[in-house]
C-alpha positions as CSV (number, residue, x, y, z in Angstrom):
1,M,22.7,-27.7,-2.3
2,T,23.0,-27.7,1.5
3,N,21.6,-25.0,3.7
4,T,25.1,-23.6,4.2
5,Q,25.7,-23.5,0.5
6,E,22.3,-21.9,-0.1
7,S,23.1,-19.3,2.6
8,D,26.5,-18.6,1.1
9,A,25.0,-18.2,-2.4
10,T,22.4,-15.8,-1.1
11,L,24.9,-13.6,0.7
12,A,27.2,-13.6,-2.4
13,A,24.2,-12.5,-4.6
14,L,23.3,-9.8,-2.1
15,Q,26.9,-8.6,-2.0
16,N,27.0,-8.5,-5.8
17,L,23.9,-6.2,-5.8
18,I,25.5,-4.0,-3.2
19,D,28.7,-3.7,-5.3
20,V,26.7,-2.9,-8.4
21,V,24.7,-0.1,-6.7
22,A,28.0,1.3,-5.2
23,K,29.5,1.3,-8.7
24,L,26.4,3.1,-10.1
25,R,26.8,5.8,-7.4
26,S,30.6,6.2,-7.9
27,P,32.1,9.2,-9.7
28,D,32.4,7.1,-12.9
29,G,29.0,5.6,-12.4
30,C,25.5,6.5,-13.8
31,P,24.5,10.2,-13.9
32,W,20.9,9.3,-13.1
33,D,21.8,7.2,-10.0
34,L,24.3,9.9,-8.9
35,A,21.6,12.6,-9.0
36,Q,19.2,10.7,-6.8
37,T,18.4,11.6,-3.2
38,P,16.4,9.8,-0.6
39,S,13.5,12.1,-1.3
40,S,13.7,11.8,-5.1
41,L,13.4,8.1,-4.8
42,I,10.2,8.1,-2.8
43,P,7.9,7.7,-5.9
44,Y,10.0,4.7,-6.9
45,V,9.7,3.1,-3.5
46,I,5.9,3.5,-3.5
47,E,5.7,2.3,-7.1
48,E,7.8,-0.8,-6.5
49,A,5.9,-1.7,-3.4
50,Y,2.6,-1.6,-5.3
51,E,4.1,-3.6,-8.1
52,V,5.1,-6.3,-5.6
53,V,1.5,-6.3,-4.4
54,D,0.2,-6.6,-7.9
55,A,2.5,-9.5,-8.6
56,I,1.5,-11.3,-5.5
57,K,-2.1,-11.0,-6.5
58,S,-1.3,-12.5,-9.9
59,G,0.2,-15.6,-8.3
60,D,3.0,-15.5,-10.8
61,S,6.1,-16.5,-8.9
62,V,8.5,-15.3,-11.6
63,A,6.9,-11.8,-11.5
64,I,6.9,-11.8,-7.7
65,A,10.6,-12.6,-7.6
66,E,11.3,-9.8,-10.2
67,E,9.3,-7.2,-8.4
68,L,10.8,-8.1,-5.0
69,G,14.2,-7.6,-6.6
70,D,13.1,-4.1,-7.8
71,L,11.9,-3.3,-4.2
72,L,15.2,-4.7,-2.8
73,L,17.1,-2.3,-5.1
74,Q,15.3,0.6,-3.5
75,V,16.4,-0.6,-0.1
76,V,20.0,-1.0,-1.1
77,L,20.0,2.3,-3.0
78,Q,18.7,4.2,0.0
79,A,21.3,2.6,2.2
80,Q,24.0,3.4,-0.2
81,I,23.1,7.1,-0.3
82,A,22.8,7.1,3.5
83,S,26.2,5.5,3.9
84,E,27.8,8.1,1.6
85,A,26.5,10.7,4.0
86,A,27.7,8.7,7.0
87,N,24.2,8.3,8.3
88,F,23.8,4.5,8.3
89,T,24.7,1.5,6.3
90,L,22.9,-1.6,4.9
91,K,24.5,-3.5,7.8
92,D,22.7,-1.1,10.2
93,V,19.4,-1.7,8.5
94,A,19.8,-5.5,8.7
95,E,21.0,-5.5,12.2
96,G,18.2,-3.2,13.3
97,I,15.4,-5.3,11.9
98,T,16.9,-8.5,13.2
99,Q,17.1,-7.1,16.8
100,K,13.6,-5.7,16.5
101,L,12.2,-9.1,15.5
102,I,14.0,-10.8,18.4
103,R,12.8,-8.1,20.9
104,R,9.2,-8.3,19.8
105,H,9.1,-12.1,19.8
106,P,10.0,-12.9,23.4
107,H,7.7,-16.0,23.2
108,V,10.1,-17.4,20.5
109,F,13.5,-16.0,21.5
110,G,13.0,-15.9,25.3
111,D,13.7,-18.6,27.8
112,D,10.2,-19.5,28.6
113,V,9.3,-22.4,26.3
114,E,5.9,-22.8,28.0
115,T,5.0,-19.3,27.0
116,L,5.5,-20.2,23.4
117,Q,3.2,-23.1,23.7
118,T,0.4,-21.2,25.3
119,T,0.6,-17.8,23.4
120,S,-2.3,-17.0,21.1
121,I,-2.2,-14.9,18.0
122,E,-4.0,-12.0,19.8
123,Q,-1.6,-12.2,22.7
124,V,1.3,-11.9,20.2
125,R,-0.3,-8.9,18.6
126,Q,-0.9,-7.2,22.0
127,K,2.7,-7.9,23.2
128,W,4.1,-6.6,19.9
129,E,2.3,-3.3,20.3
130,Q,3.3,-3.0,24.0
131,I,7.0,-3.6,23.1
132,K,6.8,-1.2,20.1
133,A,5.3,1.5,22.3
134,A,8.0,1.0,24.9
135,E,10.8,1.2,22.3
136,K,9.4,4.5,21.1
137,G,9.1,5.9,24.6
138,E,5.3,6.1,24.2
139,S,2.5,5.1,26.6
140,S,1.2,1.6,26.2
141,P,-1.4,1.1,23.3
142,E,-4.1,0.7,25.9
143,T,-3.5,4.2,27.4
144,Q,-2.1,6.0,24.3
145,P,-4.4,8.8,23.1
146,L,-6.6,7.8,20.2
147,S,-5.4,10.8,18.2
148,S,-1.8,9.6,18.5
149,K,-2.7,6.2,17.1
150,L,-4.7,7.7,14.2
151,S,-1.9,10.2,13.4
152,H,0.4,7.2,12.8
153,Y,-2.0,5.7,10.2
154,A,-2.4,9.1,8.5
155,R,1.4,9.5,8.2
156,S,2.4,6.0,7.2
157,L,-0.4,4.5,5.0
158,P,-1.8,5.3,1.6
159,P,-4.9,7.6,2.0
160,I,-7.6,5.0,1.4
161,M,-6.0,2.4,3.7
162,A,-5.4,5.1,6.3
163,G,-9.0,6.2,6.0
164,M,-10.2,2.6,6.7
165,K,-7.9,2.1,9.6
166,I,-8.8,5.5,11.1
167,S,-12.6,4.8,10.8
168,Q,-12.1,1.3,12.3
169,K,-10.2,2.5,15.3
170,A,-12.6,5.5,15.8
171,A,-15.6,3.2,15.6
172,A,-14.0,0.8,18.2
173,A,-13.6,3.8,20.5
174,G,-17.3,4.7,20.2
175,F,-17.2,7.2,17.3
176,E,-19.8,5.3,15.4
177,W,-23.3,5.6,13.8
178,E,-26.1,3.6,15.4
179,N,-26.9,1.9,12.1
180,V,-25.9,2.0,8.5
181,D,-28.8,4.3,7.7
182,G,-26.9,7.1,9.5
183,V,-24.0,6.5,7.3
184,W,-26.1,6.8,4.2
185,E,-27.6,10.1,5.5
186,K,-24.1,11.4,6.1
187,F,-23.2,10.4,2.6
188,Q,-26.1,12.4,1.1
189,E,-25.2,15.3,3.4
190,E,-21.5,15.3,2.2
191,L,-22.5,14.9,-1.4
192,A,-24.7,18.0,-1.2
193,E,-21.9,19.9,0.5
194,F,-19.5,18.9,-2.2
195,Q,-21.9,20.0,-5.0
196,Q,-22.4,23.3,-3.2
197,A,-18.6,23.8,-2.9
198,I,-18.2,23.0,-6.6
199,A,-20.8,25.7,-7.5
200,H,-19.7,28.4,-5.1
201,E,-16.5,27.7,-3.1
202,S,-12.8,28.0,-3.7
203,P,-10.7,25.0,-5.0
204,E,-9.3,24.5,-1.5
205,Q,-12.9,24.1,-0.1
206,Q,-13.9,21.9,-3.0
207,Q,-10.9,19.7,-2.2
208,A,-11.8,19.5,1.5
209,E,-15.4,18.6,0.7
210,L,-14.3,15.9,-1.7
211,G,-12.1,14.4,1.1
212,D,-15.1,14.4,3.4
213,L,-17.1,12.5,0.7
214,F,-14.4,10.0,0.2
215,F,-14.2,9.4,4.0
216,V,-17.9,8.7,4.2
217,L,-17.6,6.2,1.3
218,I,-14.8,4.4,3.2
219,N,-17.1,4.2,6.2
220,L,-19.9,2.7,4.1
221,A,-17.4,0.2,2.8
222,R,-16.5,-0.6,6.4
223,W,-20.1,-1.2,7.4
224,Y,-20.6,-3.5,4.5
225,K,-17.3,-5.3,5.1
226,L,-15.9,-4.2,1.7
227,D,-12.4,-3.3,0.9
228,P,-12.4,0.2,-0.8
229,S,-8.8,-0.2,-2.1
230,E,-9.6,-3.5,-3.7
231,A,-12.9,-2.0,-5.1
232,L,-11.0,0.8,-6.8
233,H,-8.4,-1.5,-8.0
234,G,-11.1,-3.7,-9.6
235,T,-12.7,-0.7,-11.3
236,N,-9.3,0.4,-12.7
237,Q,-8.7,-3.0,-14.1
238,R,-12.2,-3.3,-15.6
239,F,-11.8,0.2,-17.2
240,I,-8.5,-0.9,-18.8
241,Q,-10.0,-4.2,-20.0
242,R,-13.0,-2.4,-21.6
243,L,-10.8,0.2,-23.2
244,S,-8.5,-2.5,-24.6
245,K,-11.6,-4.3,-26.1
246,L,-12.9,-1.0,-27.5
247,E,-9.5,-0.4,-29.2
248,T,-9.8,-3.8,-30.9
249,L,-13.3,-2.9,-32.1
250,A,-12.3,0.5,-33.4
251,S,-11.3,0.7,-37.1
252,R,-9.6,4.1,-36.8
253,P,-7.8,6.3,-34.2
254,L,-10.1,7.0,-31.2
255,C,-9.6,10.7,-31.6
256,D,-11.5,10.4,-35.0
257,Y,-14.7,9.2,-33.3
258,T,-17.5,11.4,-31.9
259,L,-18.4,11.0,-28.3
260,E,-21.6,9.2,-29.2
261,E,-19.6,6.7,-31.4
262,L,-17.2,6.1,-28.6
263,E,-20.1,5.4,-26.2
264,N,-21.5,2.9,-28.6
265,L,-18.1,1.2,-28.9
266,W,-17.8,1.2,-25.1
267,Q,-21.1,-0.5,-24.7
268,Q,-20.2,-3.1,-27.3
269,A,-16.9,-3.8,-25.5
270,K,-18.6,-4.0,-22.2
271,A,-21.2,-6.5,-23.5
272,Q,-18.6,-8.7,-25.2
273,L,-16.5,-8.9,-22.1
274,A,-19.6,-9.8,-20.0
275,N,-20.5,-12.4,-22.5
276,N,-17.0,-13.9,-22.5
277,K,-17.1,-14.0,-18.7
278,N,-20.5,-15.8,-18.7
279,L,-19.2,-18.3,-21.3
280,S,-16.0,-19.0,-19.2
281,G,-18.1,-19.5,-16.1
282,N,-20.3,-22.2,-17.8
């Protein structure tokens, strides 16, 4: 298949998806799809994005393609709903991102070939941020208030990722402990405040103190060059693996076991998984 044929086939497949989504949203379409709004689809957008990430981590190209398709569906569905309200179309979306890429890569799409040959990755990043700020009518990244930058992360990223970005940028601006011992002291302080809130404060204050505790943990991760999102992801996976092994060891429904019996099964499951890991590593 030539490049032209491949391009034509891709466009035809995309048009078919657009037509299917339009049919689902038509008066004789699917009641569920018809009931959706941009806001109601937010959980699905987030879920599909995370499933793409999970598939990429697995290295399974079939799963990656499938999950990218699910995420693409969310893009097309949002555009279809917007077009029905005469807000924008999928064409607007595609044209917008294309023009943005061209504007923000002057070293590629500009006339200065020499610039392309001498541009470093860091220069590309800085130029991207400068153009982005100009597009939004903001001051340049160098002069933009720190709080404005941090607000962007808080709005646009999942909480743990936002916490890491915020702590990194704040530290770069001078809001930093002299050494990691100070972070550990802050952790102990926030832990005590959280325990105090649990014992004596309102649920709102308990929530606030829990957030402070999380933020210090994220800063500890930053100091030790660890990824808190990956750490929690790994813990979730280990818990599920151990629970799955426990279920294979159990001879009756888990609700029929006492807490002590479940703990014994849990330790057996944990030991067996560790042993299997050691054997596979030899």
